[in-house]
PALUMTOR-815613 format. One line per 4 residues: their letters; for each residue x, y, z of C-alpha. Coordinates in Angstrom, 3 decimals. Layout:
N
A	X Y Z | ...
REM end
This chain:
530
MINK	30.703 -15.202 17.239 | 27.956 -13.040 16.833 | 25.931 -12.554 20.011 | 22.432 -13.038 20.842
STTK	21.326 -9.676 20.899 | 23.001 -8.880 17.545 | 21.482 -12.027 15.802 | 17.972 -10.476 16.633
SIVH	16.279 -8.596 13.605 | 14.256 -5.441 13.721 | 11.438 -7.899 14.546 | 12.149 -11.364 14.815
NSTA	14.683 -13.476 12.589 | 11.841 -15.112 10.638 | 9.752 -11.567 10.516 | 13.001 -10.216 9.341
KSAG	13.816 -12.697 7.058 | 10.104 -12.422 5.247 | 9.805 -9.066 5.743 | 13.470 -8.366 3.814
IIML	11.943 -10.357 0.822 | 8.655 -8.592 0.464 | 10.749 -5.201 0.969 | 13.246 -6.256 -2.114
AFVL	10.189 -7.220 -3.887 | 8.101 -4.046 -3.399 | 11.081 -2.077 -4.172 | 11.705 -3.811 -7.345
ANII	7.384 -3.658 -7.811 | 7.785 0.259 -7.595 | 10.551 0.841 -9.676 | 8.657 -0.912 -12.508
GLIR	5.654 1.008 -11.249 | 7.953 4.198 -11.754 | 8.819 3.126 -14.910 | 5.082 2.640 -15.792
QIVI	4.532 6.154 -14.275 | 6.909 7.871 -16.467 | 5.475 6.517 -19.644 | 2.681 7.283 -18.354
NRTF	2.945 10.706 -17.421 | 5.147 11.992 -20.216 | 2.740 10.418 -22.712 | -0.051 12.350 -20.961
GTSP	0.942 14.899 -18.781 | -1.667 15.795 -15.804 | -4.238 16.282 -18.643 | -8.144 15.741 -18.829
ILDS	-7.617 12.370 -20.686 | -5.681 11.144 -17.568 | -8.091 12.505 -14.923 | -10.635 10.061 -16.986
YFAA	-8.395 7.333 -16.358 | -7.587 7.432 -12.604 | -11.336 8.277 -12.339 | -12.350 5.138 -14.045
FRVP	-9.904 3.174 -11.840 | -11.665 4.001 -8.740 | -14.227 1.486 -9.230 | -12.311 -1.971 -10.469
DLLF	-10.111 -1.285 -7.216 | -13.442 -0.519 -4.713 | -14.753 -3.467 -5.846 | -11.506 -5.843 -5.705
NLVA	-10.959 -4.214 -2.001 | -14.517 -4.903 -1.457 | -14.844 -8.815 -2.063 | -11.052 -9.881 -2.484
GGAL	-8.542 -7.398 -1.147 | -7.053 -6.768 1.989 | -10.788 -7.919 3.664 | -10.194 -11.634 2.446
ASAF	-6.397 -11.669 3.824 | -7.406 -10.530 7.031 | -10.401 -12.810 7.395 | -8.952 -15.597 5.531
IPTF	-5.387 -16.068 6.874 | -6.034 -16.491 10.533 | -8.619 -19.119 9.674 | -6.702 -20.911 7.172
TGLI	-3.621 -20.751 9.069 | -5.579 -22.033 12.248 | -6.469 -25.229 10.522 | -3.002 -25.615 8.997
TENK	-1.463 -25.330 12.620 | -4.145 -27.962 13.516 | -3.305 -30.226 11.032 | -6.752 -29.862 9.520
TNEA	-5.508 -30.240 5.965 | -8.436 -31.621 4.353 | -10.783 -29.061 5.788 | -8.386 -26.085 4.900
WRLA	-8.279 -27.284 1.248 | -12.470 -27.517 1.215 | -12.475 -24.226 2.767 | -10.131 -22.437 0.414
SAVL	-12.243 -23.959 -2.515 | -15.613 -22.895 -0.958 | -14.018 -19.409 -0.528 | -12.692 -19.003 -4.075
NWLL	-16.220 -20.064 -5.330 | -18.331 -17.424 -3.073 | -15.647 -15.056 -4.446 | -15.980 -15.501 -8.096
IISI	-19.730 -15.850 -8.174 | -19.879 -12.638 -6.217 | -17.257 -10.577 -7.848 | -18.952 -11.771 -11.576
GIAT	-22.003 -10.246 -10.387 | -21.105 -7.281 -9.182 | -18.867 -6.436 -12.057 | -21.235 -7.436 -14.469
ITSL	-23.909 -4.805 -12.807 | -21.467 -2.397 -12.390 | -20.879 -2.278 -16.163 | -24.434 -1.897 -16.822
YAPW	-24.714 1.090 -14.689 | -21.729 2.796 -15.368 | -22.736 6.178 -16.963 | -25.102 6.448 -14.151
ITKT	-22.370 5.802 -11.585 | -20.178 8.009 -13.410 | -22.297 10.892 -13.488 | -24.280 10.676 -10.295
FLAP	-21.596 9.872 -8.017 | -17.718 9.355 -9.755 | -17.107 12.584 -11.506 | -20.180 14.720 -11.931
GFSP	-18.129 17.827 -13.035 | -16.175 16.427 -15.799 | -17.345 16.876 -19.240 | -19.569 14.689 -21.406
DQIT	-16.705 13.432 -23.299 | -14.790 12.892 -20.307 | -17.806 11.093 -18.746 | -17.889 8.553 -21.684
TVVI	-14.063 8.108 -21.627 | -14.406 7.056 -18.280 | -17.473 4.468 -18.629 | -15.256 2.788 -21.348
LMRL	-12.092 2.384 -19.339 | -14.360 1.290 -16.495 | -16.186 -1.320 -18.190 | -12.471 -2.763 -19.211
MLMS	-10.866 -2.610 -16.016 | -13.974 -4.703 -14.618 | -12.759 -7.925 -15.961 | -9.506 -7.116 -13.774
TVIF	-11.725 -7.182 -10.510 | -12.425 -10.818 -11.350 | -9.159 -11.937 -12.071 | -7.523 -10.445 -8.904
TISG	-10.218 -12.271 -6.957 | -8.448 -15.501 -7.935 | -4.976 -14.101 -7.355 | -5.416 -12.719 -3.507
LIMG	-6.881 -15.883 -2.342 | -3.885 -17.355 -3.549 | -1.976 -14.533 -1.938 | -3.407 -15.644 1.234
IHHS	-2.637 -19.403 0.859 | 0.998 -18.607 0.447 | 1.302 -16.125 3.200 | -0.410 -18.752 5.346
HHHF	2.458 -21.430 4.245 | 4.543 -18.515 5.047 | 5.909 -18.239 1.392 | 6.516 -14.509 0.748
LSPA	7.928 -14.496 -2.468 | 5.787 -15.419 -5.359 | 2.906 -12.993 -3.823 | 5.802 -10.204 -3.549
IAPI	6.769 -10.591 -6.832 | 3.138 -10.516 -8.273 | 3.143 -6.804 -8.071 | 6.215 -6.534 -10.338
FYNL	4.429 -8.426 -13.045 | 1.112 -6.568 -12.649 | 3.231 -3.096 -13.119 | 5.081 -4.768 -16.344
GITA	1.903 -5.671 -17.800 | 0.676 -1.973 -17.378 | 3.933 -0.524 -18.573 | 3.860 -2.989 -21.936
GAIF	0.163 -1.255 -22.227 | 1.520 2.234 -21.761 | 4.186 1.730 -24.029 | 2.923 -0.422 -27.106
LTPQ	-1.151 -0.129 -27.295 | -1.281 3.728 -25.964 | 0.264 4.931 -29.566 | -2.517 3.108 -31.314
WGIS	-5.736 2.666 -28.518 | -4.703 5.905 -26.665 | -5.865 5.817 -23.242 | -7.539 2.637 -23.716
GLAY	-4.233 0.751 -24.332 | -3.828 1.487 -20.149 | -7.033 -0.388 -19.513 | -5.901 -3.491 -21.600
GVIA	-2.686 -3.234 -20.107 | -4.442 -3.182 -16.526 | -6.147 -6.583 -17.349 | -2.763 -7.923 -19.028
GAIL	-0.998 -7.286 -16.036 | -3.839 -8.797 -13.690 | -3.346 -11.928 -15.005 | 0.274 -12.301 -14.902
HCVI	-0.246 -11.106 -11.294 | -2.180 -14.222 -10.848 | -0.285 -16.678 -13.189 | 3.287 -16.102 -11.452
QLPQ	2.326 -17.237 -8.354 | 0.475 -20.762 -9.917 | 3.812 -22.876 -9.767 | 4.403 -22.592 -5.964
LLKY	0.781 -22.860 -5.351 | 1.117 -26.380 -7.001 | 3.817 -27.246 -4.583 | 0.999 -27.624 -1.608
SLRY	-0.823 -30.503 -2.554 | -3.694 -28.424 -3.718 | -7.076 -30.020 -3.445 | -9.899 -27.672 -5.026
SFNL	-13.174 -28.837 -4.786 | -16.464 -27.642 -6.290 | -18.479 -26.851 -2.905 | -20.023 -24.041 -1.405
EIYN	-19.738 -25.073 1.768 | -22.788 -23.114 3.039 | -23.069 -24.557 6.543 | -19.148 -24.520 6.866
KSLR	-18.337 -23.096 10.146 | -14.765 -21.534 9.041 | -16.623 -20.291 6.168 | -18.899 -18.481 8.376
TIAK	-16.066 -17.151 10.484 | -14.298 -15.826 7.475 | -17.756 -14.206 6.623 | -18.476 -12.563 9.853
LMIP	-14.685 -11.032 10.083 | -14.811 -9.756 6.695 | -17.728 -8.093 7.077 | -16.058 -5.194 9.159
RTVG	-13.168 -4.950 7.425 | -14.822 -4.725 3.977 | -16.715 -1.776 5.541 | -13.535 -0.509 6.706
LSIW	-11.411 -1.153 3.106 | -14.913 0.805 1.562 | -14.344 3.487 3.987 | -10.429 3.842 3.155
QINF	-11.704 3.779 -0.935 | -14.575 6.486 -0.085 | -11.718 8.594 0.849 | -10.456 8.218 -2.862
WINT	-13.794 8.645 -4.253 | -14.644 11.425 -2.567 | -10.927 12.942 -3.639 | -12.102 12.032 -7.181
TICS	-15.322 13.574 -7.006 | -14.170 17.168 -5.371 | -11.158 16.915 -7.825 | -13.927 16.794 -10.910
GLPS	-14.502 20.289 -10.062 | -11.105 21.493 -9.209 | -9.061 22.999 -12.130 | -8.018 20.516 -14.731
GSLS	-5.384 17.594 -13.916 | -6.049 18.384 -10.220 | -6.872 14.798 -10.083 | -3.557 13.449 -12.123
ALVI	-1.685 15.627 -9.698 | -3.009 14.071 -6.863 | -3.150 10.617 -7.760 | 0.386 10.706 -9.184
AFQV	1.699 12.515 -5.688 | 0.240 9.489 -4.235 | 1.615 6.989 -6.391 | 5.102 8.358 -5.323
FTFP	4.320 8.581 -1.756 | 3.395 4.832 -1.710 | 6.558 4.001 -2.975 | 8.086 4.276 0.785
QAAI	4.976 3.282 2.074 | 4.781 0.314 0.348 | 8.453 -0.998 0.997 | 8.442 -0.243 4.377
AQAI	4.960 -0.815 5.867 | 3.311 -3.224 3.761 | 6.284 -4.813 3.697 | 6.773 -5.189 7.572
ATAI	2.742 -5.709 8.021 | 2.728 -8.278 5.744 | 5.431 -10.321 7.388 | 4.309 -9.801 10.350
FPKF	0.275 -10.724 10.145 | 0.929 -14.469 10.093 | 3.216 -14.206 13.192 | 0.686 -11.902 14.602
SKQA	-1.983 -14.530 14.002 | -0.108 -17.547 15.179 | 1.063 -16.021 18.417 | -2.968 -14.428 18.772
ALNH	-3.944 -18.116 18.152 | -1.807 -19.652 21.270 | -2.802 -16.548 23.251 | 0.973 -15.912 23.547
THKM	-0.028 -11.945 24.515 | 3.650 -10.812 25.683 | 5.233 -12.299 22.619 | 2.567 -10.195 20.377
RQSL	3.527 -7.469 22.408 | 7.177 -7.664 21.914 | 6.665 -8.323 18.120 | 4.554 -5.145 17.674
NSSL	6.465 -2.956 19.643 | 9.779 -4.651 17.447 | 7.697 -3.847 14.095 | 7.252 -0.655 14.938
RGAF	10.365 0.250 15.680 | 11.447 -0.985 12.689 | 9.432 0.429 10.527 | 9.939 4.052 12.495
YLAI	13.537 3.555 11.907 | 12.985 3.470 8.205 | 10.077 5.884 7.904 | 11.140 8.726 9.472
PASA	14.535 9.265 7.500 | 12.351 8.174 4.260 | 9.925 10.907 4.556 | 12.315 13.608 5.258
GLYM	14.300 12.216 2.259 | 11.512 12.167 0.110 | 10.446 15.965 1.158 | 13.830 17.088 0.349
LGKP	14.234 15.366 -2.893 | 11.057 15.220 -4.065 | 11.309 17.982 -6.480 | 14.449 17.114 -8.177
IIEL	12.885 13.643 -8.467 | 9.634 14.626 -10.133 | 11.697 16.709 -12.718 | 13.945 14.144 -13.466
LFQN	11.256 11.600 -13.948 | 8.534 12.756 -15.426 | 9.280 16.469 -16.901 | 8.978 17.091 -20.395
NTFS	6.687 19.298 -23.054 | 3.531 16.936 -21.970 | 4.106 17.002 -18.297 | 5.123 20.386 -17.955
ANST	6.610 22.597 -14.982 | 3.659 23.346 -13.707 | 2.884 19.556 -13.850 | 5.766 19.254 -11.595
SMVV	4.357 22.019 -9.169 | 1.033 20.527 -8.706 | 2.381 17.008 -7.767 | 4.808 18.234 -5.888
WALN	2.729 20.100 -3.763 | 0.032 17.318 -3.225 | 3.119 14.868 -2.432 | 4.724 17.196 0.202
WYIL	1.507 16.966 2.397 | 0.940 13.419 1.718 | 4.535 12.909 3.151 | 3.988 13.919 6.432
GLIA	1.430 11.219 6.917 | 4.095 8.230 6.124 | 4.467 7.897 10.100 | 0.933 7.249 10.481
HTAV	0.239 5.410 7.621 | 3.149 3.248 8.536 | 1.770 2.717 12.299 | -2.056 1.976 11.110
EIIT	-0.683 -0.422 8.599 | 0.942 -2.653 11.448 | -1.336 -1.809 13.995 | -4.292 -2.893 12.418
RAFY	-2.496 -6.325 11.693 | -2.619 -6.687 15.520 | -6.153 -6.259 15.290 | -6.886 -8.695 12.833
ALKD	-5.032 -11.237 14.084 | -6.677 -11.018 17.330 | -10.164 -11.620 15.407 | -11.292 -7.933 15.869
TYTP	-11.768 -6.438 12.806 | -14.604 -4.095 14.108 | -12.572 -1.742 15.857 | -10.112 -0.819 12.854
MLIG	-13.453 -0.731 11.333 | -14.756 1.908 13.483 | -11.865 4.141 13.821 | -11.542 3.955 10.002
GLSM	-14.931 5.023 9.614 | -14.638 8.178 12.356 | -11.105 8.711 10.059 | -13.221 9.018 6.961
IINV	-15.643 11.479 8.351 | -12.565 13.503 9.367 | -11.050 13.009 6.036 | -14.418 14.272 3.951
ILSI	-15.043 17.247 6.469 | -10.994 18.508 6.148 | -11.197 17.730 2.526 | -14.031 19.879 1.938
TLSQ	-12.609 22.691 3.849 | -9.085 22.591 3.172 | -9.520 22.381 -0.716 | -11.880 25.473 0.014
LFSQ	-9.403 27.479 2.232 | -6.304 26.494 -0.091 | -8.165 27.839 -3.426 | -8.978 31.085 -1.170
NNWY	-5.312 31.591 -0.321 | -4.559 30.881 -4.136 | -2.579 27.499 -3.442 | -3.549 24.444 -5.519
PHGG	-6.731 23.446 -3.910 | -5.876 19.502 -4.406 | -3.259 20.115 -1.704 | -6.036 20.481 1.003
LALA	-6.933 16.841 0.022 | -3.665 15.322 0.890 | -3.207 17.551 3.991 | -6.748 15.781 5.077
NTIA	-5.585 12.637 4.503 | -2.538 13.097 6.739 | -4.183 14.492 9.991 | -7.082 12.077 9.673
TYIE	-4.327 9.016 9.185 | -2.659 10.846 12.059 | -5.855 10.646 14.562 | -6.546 7.329 13.102
MSIL	-3.235 6.309 14.488 | -3.503 7.708 17.937 | -6.842 5.854 19.301 | -5.579 2.383 17.520
IWII	-2.235 2.794 19.503 | -4.345 3.751 22.972 | -6.673 0.772 22.033 | -4.375 -1.928 21.269
QSKL	-2.571 -1.003 24.391 | -5.352 -2.274 26.381 | -5.661 -5.455 24.612 | -1.916 -6.167 24.816
NGIG	-1.202 -5.107 28.097 | 0.796 -2.276 27.065 | 3.146 -2.053 23.959 | 6.206 -0.908 25.306
IVKL	5.370 3.018 24.480 | 8.751 4.313 26.239 | 10.936 1.967 24.253 | 9.127 2.963 21.437
LKSM	9.949 6.367 22.025 | 13.261 6.238 22.785 | 14.048 4.511 19.801 | 12.242 7.211 17.711
IKTT	14.136 10.111 19.373 | 17.528 8.722 18.035 | 15.998 8.147 14.896 | 14.695 11.547 14.913
LGTV	18.505 12.989 15.692 | 19.687 10.956 12.882 | 17.184 12.247 10.342 | 17.875 15.691 11.239
VMII	21.651 15.390 10.595 | 20.534 13.979 7.333 | 18.498 16.748 6.621 | 21.000 19.507 7.004
FLYL	23.162 17.743 4.479 | 20.732 17.328 1.888 | 19.776 21.188 2.444 | 23.268 22.366 2.086
LLNI	23.582 19.748 -1.360 | 20.802 21.362 -2.555 | 21.827 24.984 -2.194 | 25.467 24.643 -2.247
SQWS	26.435 22.376 -4.811 | 26.900 23.289 -8.548 | 26.701 19.643 -9.826 | 23.612 18.460 -12.183
IIIT	20.361 17.447 -10.773 | 21.238 13.629 -11.763 | 24.827 13.897 -9.959 | 22.993 15.950 -6.802
LVIG	20.475 12.964 -6.632 | 22.557 10.082 -6.456 | 24.673 11.633 -3.848 | 22.042 12.556 -2.005
IIIG	20.288 9.221 -2.238 | 23.380 7.222 -1.205 | 25.324 9.672 1.155 | 22.297 10.919 2.774
PMIF	21.351 7.463 4.140 | 24.942 6.996 5.035 | 24.927 9.873 7.159 | 21.537 9.033 8.872
WSTT	22.920 5.432 9.776 | 26.471 6.699 11.219 | 24.526 9.385 12.907 | 21.877 6.757 14.789
AICG	24.716 4.424 15.393 | 26.519 6.824 17.378 | 23.486 7.690 19.319 | 23.560 3.618 20.500
SQQS	20.438 2.987 18.237 | 19.496 -0.738 18.707 | 18.391 -0.499 14.895 | 21.394 0.771 13.474
RKIP	23.588 -1.859 15.053 | 21.200 -4.562 13.250 | 21.261 -3.040 9.989 | 24.046 -4.652 8.822
TIVI	23.300 -8.150 9.927 | 20.189 -7.903 8.825 | 21.374 -7.291 4.976 | 23.851 -10.133 5.314
QQLK	20.691 -12.104 6.347 | 18.432 -11.079 3.774 | 21.035 -12.057 1.103 | 21.266 -15.331 2.242
NIKT	17.469 -15.873 3.345 | 16.643 -14.971 -0.717 | 19.182 -17.256 -1.928 | 17.644 -19.964 0.405
ET	13.950 -19.012 -0.162 | 13.997 -19.069 -4.302
REM end
């Protein structure tokens, strides 16, 4: 018989089930995304044309986050969940309908205006250092991809409804289909339409992202109504909560926008290298931080609604310990194996050895911030559950200011030392995120009467010891073995985590003891969820 301490998961059982499903789906989505990047990178390399694509993508991505991205989820889920919990079903669906109607009106309006002023936006703010031909390409691609913003508005709300009902599978697999759409565009459309094929792939992916979530939505006895509910108290609550969160997310997007602006004046390919590095970095970041944060948010919201501060404190501590147990070795492993991975996946006649060096250079600076990014993802969900969206906004604003100052300073410093200057942008992001994490932890402790820092640090020490042993193994593997790069990577990716887990188990890590149980549970839970 399994004892009580063993059956507890890294967080709570229900959260571990949800996190496991989301994590697996995120991994699959990132694998498809990786295939997408292999096709794109091998086709375009770190070239000016790919720089134009990444620059054009900034604007639709910014608008989505402003209108219906994480801002909507952080405000909608606690409010909608509260109505469902109180059995106010009719009121909940009227609220969802009103939110959808408002989002469509706003997103269509903003997308139209942005499309009209796309040339001015690109020349003045987005990429002033680009050539005229590049600016023309950016405008064409931007106008195409703005269509996806409206589609994602619908899809984003549906995701929030699913999460409020504690259904995570459909929203989790939606990004898989989004990446499939872009991959299809890269394979089948770019040979005929060039870089525009990627933009059409983004539109197709957005449609798939939305459609795949509809079957489960219909099982909730959906009641759509064409209303705006101007005087609806819950709608006003959502709007009030969204404003600071929207500002916070816009601050995050502004960081990327500034990177684009700075890179437009750097050597050709700098923007592509920076974006590709960040995409590789987000593989473990999404699989770990976003999966756990997404799963824990409804639990945080329910605990906050019931004023269960003690349980919420335990949930936060447990989720952080579990996330760090995965993030610390993941960052070390990616640092050690990043270069051979990039070489194997991307490098060819178009994506040169110099392209590999440029990507790895930025990736290594990003990797140093994985722990901070992981913590920020989870801790901010605790603030949102407490219906405090202002604190993360203010701290995010401070982080943005630091990031901007450091981006300008470090890119110049790197350039003066004959280093790739775009690496300074990645390092600036890492430093700013650690500062943001530190301040958020300090503040959340006062709100929850502590978060169990001592317990968290003890867990991190054991995790770090296991990571050090794994690093030693990977170093010897890379410098002594005579095997091919493929065999070396396979051995490193398989044996490295096993060595880490064994070491932490010997050190008495609670997370190491729970991992086998959790894996078995996930296999059963995923089957049940489907």
